[in-house]
C-alpha positions as CSV (number, residue, x, y, z in Angstrom):
1,M,130.4,80.8,151.6
2,A,128.1,83.6,150.8
3,V,124.3,83.1,151.3
4,D,121.9,85.2,149.2
5,P,118.5,85.4,151.1
6,A,116.6,86.8,148.1
7,R,117.6,83.9,146.0
8,L,116.7,81.4,148.7
9,R,113.3,83.1,149.0
10,A,112.8,82.8,145.2
11,I,113.7,79.2,145.3
12,L,111.3,78.7,148.2
13,N,108.5,80.3,146.4
14,N,109.0,78.0,143.4
15,T,108.7,74.9,145.5
16,G,104.9,74.9,145.6
17,L,105.0,75.5,149.3
18,Q,103.7,79.1,149.1
19,I,100.3,78.3,150.6
20,K,100.4,80.3,153.7
21,D,98.9,77.6,155.9
22,N,101.5,75.0,154.8
23,P,103.8,74.3,157.9
24,T,106.9,73.7,155.8
25,Y,106.5,76.9,154.0
26,Q,106.0,78.8,157.2
27,F,109.2,77.2,158.7
28,L,111.4,78.0,155.8
29,N,109.9,81.5,155.4
30,S,110.7,82.2,159.1
31,L,114.2,80.8,158.6
32,L,114.8,83.2,155.8
33,D,113.6,86.0,157.9
34,H,115.7,85.3,161.0
35,V,118.5,82.7,160.7
36,I,120.1,83.3,157.3
37,P,120.5,87.1,157.7
38,T,122.6,86.4,160.9
39,V,124.8,83.8,159.2
40,V,125.4,86.1,156.3
41,N,126.3,88.9,158.6
42,R,128.8,86.7,160.4
43,T,130.3,85.5,157.1
44,T,130.8,88.9,155.7
45,T,132.5,90.1,158.8
46,G,134.9,87.4,158.8
47,G,138.7,87.8,159.0
48,G,139.4,88.2,155.2
49,S,140.5,91.5,154.0
50,T,138.3,91.4,150.8
51,P,135.1,89.5,149.7
52,G,135.7,86.6,147.3
53,P,134.4,86.8,143.8
54,T,130.8,86.1,143.0
55,G,130.2,82.5,142.1
56,P,128.7,81.4,138.9
57,T,124.9,81.3,138.5
58,G,123.5,77.9,139.5
59,P,121.4,75.8,137.3
60,K,117.7,76.5,137.0
61,G,115.7,74.7,139.6
62,D,113.0,72.2,138.8
63,K,109.4,73.5,138.4
64,G,107.6,73.4,141.6
65,D,104.4,71.5,142.2
66,T,101.0,73.2,141.4
67,G,99.7,75.0,144.4
68,F,96.3,74.4,146.0
69,P,93.3,76.4,144.6
70,G,92.6,79.6,146.4
71,E,89.3,80.1,148.3
72,D,86.3,81.9,146.7
73,G,86.5,85.6,147.1
74,T,83.7,87.4,149.0
75,D,80.8,89.2,147.2
76,G,81.5,92.8,146.1
77,D,79.5,95.8,147.3
78,D,76.3,96.9,145.4
79,G,77.1,99.2,142.5
80,A,76.0,102.8,142.5
81,P,72.5,103.7,141.0
82,G,72.4,104.1,137.2
83,S,71.9,107.5,135.6
84,A,68.3,108.7,134.7
85,G,66.8,107.2,131.5
86,I,66.2,109.4,128.4
87,A,62.6,110.8,128.2
88,G,60.4,109.0,125.6
89,P,58.7,110.9,122.6
90,A,55.6,113.0,123.2
91,G,52.2,111.1,122.9
92,S,49.7,111.8,120.0
93,Q,47.1,114.5,120.4
94,G,43.9,113.2,122.1
95,P,40.4,113.5,120.5
96,V,38.3,116.7,120.7
97,G,36.3,116.7,123.9
98,A,32.4,116.8,123.8
99,N,30.7,120.1,124.1
100,G,30.2,121.1,127.7
101,P,26.8,122.0,129.0
102,V,25.6,125.5,128.5
103,I,25.2,127.0,131.9
104,P,23.1,130.1,132.0
105,P,24.4,132.9,134.2
106,D,22.7,133.5,137.5
107,D,22.7,137.2,136.6
108,P,22.2,138.0,132.9
109,I,23.9,141.4,133.4
110,E,26.9,140.1,135.4
111,P,27.3,136.4,134.5
112,D,29.2,134.1,136.8
113,T,33.0,133.8,136.2
114,I,33.5,130.8,138.4
115,G,32.6,127.4,137.2
116,P,33.0,125.4,134.0
117,I,33.2,127.4,130.8
118,P,30.2,126.3,128.6
119,G,31.1,124.3,125.5
120,P,30.0,125.5,122.0
121,Q,26.4,125.0,121.0
122,G,25.9,121.8,119.0
123,N,24.5,121.8,115.4
124,P,20.7,121.5,115.1
125,G,19.4,118.0,114.7
126,S,18.0,116.8,111.4
127,A,14.2,117.0,110.9
128,G,12.4,113.9,112.2
129,A,10.4,111.7,109.9
130,T,6.8,112.6,109.2
131,G,4.5,110.8,111.7
132,A,1.7,108.5,110.6
133,A,-1.7,110.0,110.1
134,G,-3.7,109.9,113.4
135,P,-7.1,108.3,113.6
136,A,-10.0,110.2,112.3
137,G,-11.5,112.5,114.9
138,P,-15.1,112.3,115.9
139,A,-17.5,114.0,113.5
140,L,-18.7,117.4,114.6
141,Y,-22.0,118.7,113.8
142,F,-23.0,122.3,113.9
143,L,-26.4,123.7,113.7
144,A,-26.5,126.5,111.3
145,E,-28.2,129.7,112.4
146,D,-31.2,130.8,110.4
147,G,-30.2,133.3,107.8
148,Q,-31.7,136.7,107.7
149,D,-34.6,137.3,105.4
150,G,-33.7,138.8,102.1
151,E,-35.0,142.1,100.9
152,P,-38.1,142.0,98.8
153,G,-37.3,141.7,95.1
154,P,-38.4,144.3,92.6
155,P,-41.9,143.9,91.2
156,G,-42.3,141.3,88.4
157,A,-42.7,142.4,84.9
158,G,-45.7,140.2,84.4
159,I,-49.1,141.1,83.0
160,A,-50.9,143.6,85.2
161,G,-53.1,141.8,87.7
162,G,-51.4,138.4,87.0
163,G,-50.5,136.1,90.0
164,N,-47.0,134.6,90.6
165,V,-47.5,132.2,93.5
166,I,-48.1,128.5,93.4
167,Y,-49.5,126.8,96.6
168,T,-49.9,123.1,97.5
169,G,-51.8,121.4,100.3
170,A,-54.9,119.3,101.0
171,A,-58.0,119.9,98.8
172,G,-60.3,122.4,100.4
173,S,-57.5,124.2,102.2
174,E,-56.8,126.9,99.6
175,P,-55.4,130.2,101.1
176,A,-56.3,133.8,100.4
177,A,-54.6,134.6,97.1
178,N,-54.3,137.1,94.2
179,A,-55.8,136.6,90.8
180,G,-53.7,134.2,88.8
181,D,-52.3,132.2,91.8
182,L,-52.3,128.4,91.4
183,Y,-53.2,125.7,94.0
184,L,-52.1,122.0,93.5
185,P,-53.9,119.6,95.9
186,N,-51.8,116.7,97.2
187,N,-54.9,114.5,97.6
188,G,-57.0,115.4,94.6
189,F,-56.9,115.2,90.8
190,V,-57.6,118.8,89.7
191,Q,-55.6,122.0,90.0
192,Y,-57.1,125.4,90.9
193,R,-56.5,128.9,89.6
194,Y,-57.6,131.9,91.6
195,S,-59.8,134.2,89.4
196,G,-59.7,137.1,91.8
197,S,-62.8,135.9,93.6
198,I,-62.9,132.1,93.5
199,W,-60.6,129.1,93.0
200,A,-61.6,127.6,89.7
201,P,-60.8,123.9,89.1
202,W,-58.7,122.8,86.1
203,G,-58.0,119.2,85.2
204,P,-58.0,116.3,85.7
205,I,-54.4,116.2,87.0
206,F,-53.0,113.8,89.5
207,P,-50.2,114.0,92.1
208,L,-47.6,111.2,91.3
209,T,-44.6,109.7,93.0
210,R,-41.5,109.5,90.8
211,M,-40.3,106.0,89.8
212,D,-36.8,104.9,91.0
213,D,-35.5,102.0,88.8
214,S,-32.5,101.4,91.1
215,I,-34.7,99.6,93.6
216,F,-35.9,96.9,91.1
217,S,-34.4,93.7,89.8
218,W,-35.5,91.3,87.1
219,I,-37.6,88.1,87.5
220,N,-37.6,86.1,84.3
221,Q,-36.3,88.9,82.1
222,G,-35.8,87.0,78.8
223,G,-36.0,89.4,76.0
224,A,-37.8,92.1,78.0
225,S,-36.3,95.6,78.6
226,V,-37.0,98.8,80.4
227,A,-36.6,102.5,79.4
228,V,-36.2,105.0,82.2
229,A,-37.0,108.6,81.4
230,D,-38.5,111.6,83.3
231,G,-39.3,109.7,86.4
232,T,-41.1,106.9,84.6
233,I,-40.2,103.2,83.7
234,A,-41.5,101.8,80.4
235,L,-41.5,97.9,80.4
236,S,-41.5,96.2,77.0
237,V,-42.4,92.5,76.7
238,P,-41.6,90.6,73.5
239,T,-43.9,88.0,71.9
240,N,-44.0,84.6,73.3
241,A,-45.8,81.4,72.4
242,S,-46.9,80.6,75.9
243,L,-47.3,82.1,79.4
244,S,-44.1,83.9,80.6
245,I,-44.4,86.8,83.1
246,R,-41.6,89.4,82.8
247,A,-41.4,91.3,86.0
248,R,-39.4,93.9,87.9
249,S,-39.4,93.3,91.7
250,A,-38.4,95.2,94.8
251,A,-38.0,94.0,98.5
252,A,-41.4,94.0,100.3
253,P,-41.7,96.7,102.9
254,A,-42.2,95.8,106.6
255,T,-45.9,95.3,107.4
256,P,-48.2,97.1,107.5
257,Y,-47.8,98.8,104.2
258,T,-49.8,100.1,101.2
259,L,-48.4,100.2,97.6
260,T,-50.2,102.5,95.1
261,V,-49.3,102.6,91.4
262,C,-50.5,104.4,88.3
263,F,-49.6,103.2,84.8
264,L,-50.5,103.2,81.1
265,A,-51.1,100.0,79.1
266,T,-49.3,100.0,75.7
267,N,-49.7,97.9,72.5
268,I,-52.8,96.0,73.6
269,A,-53.9,93.3,71.1
270,P,-57.6,93.3,70.2
271,S,-59.5,90.4,71.6
272,A,-56.3,88.7,72.9
273,G,-57.3,86.8,76.1
274,N,-53.8,85.7,76.7
275,Q,-52.3,89.2,77.5
276,F,-52.2,90.7,81.0
277,F,-50.3,93.2,83.1
278,G,-50.5,94.3,86.7
279,I,-48.8,94.3,90.2
280,G,-48.4,91.6,92.9
281,W,-46.3,89.7,95.3
282,A,-43.6,87.0,95.0
283,D,-41.6,84.8,97.4
284,N,-37.9,83.9,97.3
285,S,-38.7,80.9,95.0
286,N,-40.5,83.3,92.6
287,Q,-44.0,81.9,93.2
288,M,-46.3,84.8,92.4
289,V,-49.7,86.2,93.2
290,M,-50.7,88.7,90.4
291,F,-53.4,91.4,90.7
292,Q,-53.8,91.9,87.0
293,V,-55.7,93.4,84.1
294,Q,-56.4,90.7,81.6
295,L,-57.4,91.4,78.0
296,N,-60.3,89.4,76.8
297,L,-63.3,90.5,74.8
298,E,-63.2,93.3,77.4
299,P,-60.6,94.1,80.0
300,I,-61.2,92.5,83.3
301,F,-59.5,92.4,86.8
302,N,-58.5,89.1,88.3
303,V,-56.2,87.8,91.0
304,V,-54.2,84.7,90.0
305,K,-51.6,82.3,91.6
306,Y,-48.5,81.2,89.7
307,T,-46.1,78.5,90.9
308,S,-43.5,80.1,88.7
309,P,-43.4,82.9,86.1
310,T,-44.3,80.3,83.4
311,A,-46.7,78.0,85.3
312,L,-50.3,78.8,86.3
313,S,-51.6,77.4,89.6
314,A,-55.2,78.7,90.0
315,G,-57.2,81.9,90.1
316,Y,-58.6,83.5,93.3
317,V,-61.2,85.7,91.4
318,G,-62.6,84.6,88.0
319,A,-62.9,86.4,84.7
320,A,-66.6,87.2,85.4
321,N,-65.5,90.3,87.4
322,A,-65.4,93.0,84.8
323,C,-64.1,96.5,85.2
324,L,-64.2,99.8,83.3
325,L,-60.7,101.3,82.5
326,G,-59.7,104.8,81.5
327,N,-56.4,105.8,80.0
328,L,-54.7,105.8,83.5
329,I,-54.9,102.6,85.5
330,W,-54.8,102.9,89.3
331,M,-54.1,99.8,91.4
332,R,-53.3,99.2,95.0
333,I,-52.2,96.3,97.1
334,T,-51.8,96.2,100.9
335,D,-50.4,93.8,103.6
336,N,-51.5,94.7,107.1
337,G,-49.7,91.7,108.7
338,T,-52.9,89.6,108.7
339,S,-54.3,89.8,105.2
340,R,-53.3,90.7,101.6
341,N,-55.7,93.1,99.9
342,C,-56.2,94.2,96.2
343,L,-58.0,97.5,95.4
344,F,-58.6,99.6,92.2
345,S,-59.6,103.2,91.4
346,A,-60.5,105.3,88.4
347,D,-59.2,108.6,89.8
348,G,-56.5,107.6,92.4
349,Q,-58.6,109.0,95.2
350,T,-61.7,106.7,95.5
351,W,-60.8,103.0,96.0
352,F,-62.7,99.8,95.8
353,L,-61.7,96.6,97.5
354,Y,-61.5,93.8,94.9
355,H,-60.0,90.8,96.8
356,T,-58.7,89.9,100.3
357,V,-57.0,86.7,101.6
358,G,-54.7,85.7,104.5
359,R,-51.3,87.1,104.0
360,T,-49.5,83.7,104.0
361,D,-52.1,82.0,101.7
362,F,-50.2,80.2,98.9
363,L,-47.0,82.1,99.6
364,T,-45.3,84.4,102.2
365,P,-44.4,87.6,100.3
366,T,-40.8,88.8,100.3
367,K,-41.1,90.9,97.1
368,V,-43.5,93.3,95.5
369,L,-43.5,93.7,91.7
370,F,-45.0,94.9,88.4
371,G,-45.0,92.9,85.2
372,A,-46.7,91.7,82.1
373,S,-47.1,88.6,79.8
374,T,-48.1,88.1,76.2
375,A,-48.8,84.5,75.3
376,T,-49.0,85.2,71.6
377,S,-46.5,85.1,68.8
378,S,-48.2,88.1,67.1
379,Y,-48.3,90.9,69.6
380,P,-45.7,92.3,71.9
381,M,-47.0,94.5,74.7
382,G,-45.9,96.7,77.6
383,M,-46.8,99.1,80.4
384,T,-45.4,102.5,81.4
385,M,-45.2,103.0,85.1
386,L,-46.0,106.6,86.1
387,S,-46.1,106.4,89.9
388,W,-45.0,103.9,92.7
389,K,-45.8,105.1,96.2
390,V,-45.3,103.1,99.4
391,T,-47.0,104.3,102.6
């Protein structure tokens, strides 16, 4: 019988014994490798003269059992490094750099070539806001130098021999002069004209002190009024059925002081014993002491106390003290810090004391004044102040 080793090995491999560690598989596989080839060889070298015909193919063998799972394979070696990645796109352009500092060269003729290149010069800054005004500086005072004397003017075209100089000073101190020069005394009541040999008096004329209405205020004005013109103050007092002093007052000066006035009386009613005008003192409650000229059968001086501009208190000096009056009336009051005094004059130079009393008797003065009253329904009156001088 012929034995086909290849077929036997195929059958063996389909038995499910192909796991190499299986003893049965190993035995059969070894048998195929060693025993069967020897048997075959002996068979084919038998005594027949020719091989027999090939037998028919045997039936298909049964499916072998499923083999055991193989063991896990070992890890493979690390792969080769990957190829280089593709370069990314170019980045956006960066911002313009700030100007570099301007570095002056060490040598203006051969400037340095090493070191940072200076950046371009920046644009000029905008103008700053106007600063606030500074505080006022201290006042400066300069003494002006005396100017040079001017050249003498050309001779005047006056009448030949006539003077053109006016002097002033104390009476009796007249200077040497030319014919026609004038001299006005500051303490007299005449003026002088130089004749060429003597100072001849002219007059009377009086030095006056201009009135200033801005220093005065009203006490009991009522319907009274003032007119200010050419350095004078004209007080007008309307008719009234009873006593009512209309006055203009100013603050009393510090003691000691002397107040000298000159005025004209206007619109005096004949034989009206209830009209008067004059000067005096008042306190802050408008109590008054008046040194006044009262019109009776004849004008008289008196000094009277008033608890208000419309209320009589009492008289210091009675109506028996008469006086002679010219057109100009000169009156003076003084306060020396101890007493109040009343004086009168006919020429403004020679004074007569009329009354004196303690300075705080009846009132303590805070004001000095001039004023008038007409207690009659028929006659208004007034006074025109020509001069008010405080010394």
